[in-house]
C-alpha positions as CSV (number, residue, x, y, z in Angstrom):
1,M,95.3,105.3,110.6
2,D,96.8,105.5,107.1
3,T,99.6,103.1,108.0
4,V,97.0,100.5,109.2
5,M,95.0,100.8,106.0
6,E,98.1,100.5,103.8
7,E,99.0,97.4,105.8
8,V,95.6,95.8,105.4
9,S,95.4,96.5,101.7
10,A,98.9,95.1,101.2
11,N,97.9,91.7,102.5
12,L,96.4,89.2,100.1
13,R,94.5,86.1,101.2
14,C,95.4,83.3,98.9
15,L,95.4,79.6,98.6
16,L,98.4,77.6,97.6
17,V,97.2,74.6,95.5
18,T,99.5,71.6,94.9
19,L,99.0,69.9,91.6
20,Q,100.8,67.1,89.8
21,G,104.0,68.9,88.6
22,G,103.9,72.0,90.7
23,Q,102.0,74.6,92.7
24,V,99.6,77.4,91.8
25,L,98.5,80.4,93.7
26,L,94.9,81.5,93.6
27,P,93.0,84.3,95.5
28,N,91.1,82.9,98.4
29,S,87.7,84.2,97.1
30,F,87.9,82.0,94.0
31,V,87.8,78.6,95.8
32,L,84.3,77.4,96.7
33,E,84.7,73.8,97.6
34,V,87.1,70.9,97.7
35,L,85.6,67.5,96.7
36,P,87.0,63.9,96.4
37,F,87.8,62.8,92.9
38,A,85.0,61.4,90.8
39,T,85.3,60.3,87.2
40,P,84.0,63.1,85.0
41,L,82.0,62.8,81.9
42,R,84.0,63.2,78.7
43,I,83.6,66.4,76.7
44,E,84.0,65.8,72.9
45,A,86.7,67.7,71.1
46,A,88.1,69.2,74.3
47,P,91.9,70.0,74.7
48,H,94.0,67.3,76.4
49,W,94.0,69.3,79.7
50,V,90.2,69.4,79.9
51,V,89.6,66.2,81.9
52,G,85.8,66.3,81.4
53,A,82.7,67.7,83.1
54,M,80.7,66.9,86.2
55,L,77.3,68.0,87.5
56,W,77.8,70.5,90.4
57,R,75.0,72.7,91.7
58,N,72.9,71.5,88.9
59,L,75.2,72.9,86.2
60,T,77.6,71.2,83.9
61,T,81.0,72.1,85.4
62,P,84.1,71.6,83.4
63,L,87.1,69.9,85.1
64,I,90.6,70.8,84.1
65,S,94.1,69.6,84.9
66,L,96.5,72.5,85.4
67,G,99.1,69.9,85.8
68,R,98.6,68.8,82.2
69,L,98.2,72.4,80.9
70,I,101.0,74.1,82.7
71,F,103.4,71.4,84.0
72,R,102.9,68.9,81.1
73,V,102.2,65.9,83.3
74,T,100.7,62.7,81.9
75,P,96.9,62.0,82.3
76,E,97.8,59.0,84.5
77,A,99.3,61.4,87.0
78,D,95.9,63.0,87.7
79,L,94.5,59.9,89.3
80,N,93.8,60.1,93.0
81,S,93.4,63.9,92.8
82,R,90.9,66.1,94.5
83,I,88.5,68.4,92.7
84,I,88.7,72.1,93.7
85,I,85.7,74.1,92.5
86,L,86.5,77.7,91.5
87,N,84.4,80.8,90.7
88,T,85.1,82.2,87.3
89,L,86.1,85.7,86.5
90,G,83.5,86.2,83.8
91,T,79.7,86.8,83.9
92,D,78.8,83.8,81.6
93,T,75.8,82.1,83.2
94,K,76.8,78.8,81.5
95,L,80.2,79.0,83.1
96,P,80.0,80.3,86.6
97,Y,82.4,77.7,87.9
98,F,85.0,75.2,86.9
99,G,87.0,72.6,88.7
100,I,90.7,72.0,88.8
101,L,92.5,68.8,89.9
102,G,94.8,69.2,93.0
103,T,96.7,66.6,95.0
104,A,95.6,67.9,98.4
105,A,93.4,70.5,100.0
106,P,94.5,74.1,99.3
107,R,96.7,75.7,101.9
108,P,95.6,79.2,103.0
109,L,98.2,81.9,103.0
110,N,98.3,85.6,104.1
111,L,100.7,87.2,101.8
112,T,102.3,90.6,101.4
113,R,103.8,91.9,98.2
114,Q,107.3,91.1,99.6
115,D,106.5,87.4,100.0
116,I,106.3,86.8,96.2
117,K,109.0,87.4,93.7
118,L,109.2,86.8,90.0
119,D,111.1,83.7,89.2
120,P,114.3,84.7,87.3
121,E,115.1,81.1,86.5
122,V,112.1,80.4,84.2
123,S,113.0,79.8,80.7
124,A,111.6,81.9,77.8
125,E,109.8,78.7,76.6
126,D,108.1,78.2,80.0
127,L,107.1,81.9,80.1
128,R,105.0,81.3,77.0
129,R,103.2,78.1,78.3
130,P,99.4,78.4,78.0
131,G,97.6,78.7,81.2
132,A,100.5,80.4,83.1
133,L,100.0,84.1,83.7
134,C,103.1,84.5,85.9
135,W,106.0,82.3,87.2
136,A,107.0,83.3,90.7
137,R,108.7,82.1,93.9
138,Y,107.2,81.9,97.4
139,Q,109.5,80.9,100.2
140,D,112.1,79.9,97.6
141,Q,109.6,77.5,96.0
142,P,108.4,77.9,92.4
143,I,104.7,78.8,92.0
144,V,102.5,79.7,89.0
145,I,99.7,82.2,88.9
146,P,97.3,80.7,86.3
147,N,95.8,82.7,83.5
148,L,92.2,82.1,84.4
149,D,90.9,84.5,81.7
150,A,92.6,82.4,79.0
151,I,91.4,79.1,80.6
152,E,87.8,80.4,80.7
153,A,88.0,81.5,77.1
154,V,88.6,77.9,76.0
155,L,86.0,76.5,78.4
156,Q,83.1,78.7,77.3
157,P,82.4,77.2,73.9
158,L,82.8,73.7,75.4
159,V,80.0,74.3,78.0
160,R,77.8,76.0,75.4
161,R,77.7,72.7,73.4
162,A,77.0,70.5,76.5
């Protein structure tokens, strides 16, 4: 019985999200919905990677480009994207969700700890990029685990003004 429980707890249900510039890995429980792209409303004085905001579930929901933040793609690259709505980590009632731009629907994965390895080829400069918690490899492909806490910390004051 203990072996079965260890095996179950060692599996992680994730979603692989393809963005302009690369891929990110998110826990399955964070993704709520995938929507077609719609032009968002502009948010004044927002960082370049905050695309804007949209109304979702009667709340002003910020929309960000992890492609711009982590992979440094140009704003034009985000056209024809999908909006992937995520739960936030925090308990801020003004920011229960935010959206990210992806190029396709997220791909579900059942991972074990052995499936993901730290990426030894990442430069020291890339390791310090805002928005990236960890640079890793899955099936010999580079992936990023985003720093959702840091992203939410930037979004909170923006939604308080909206």
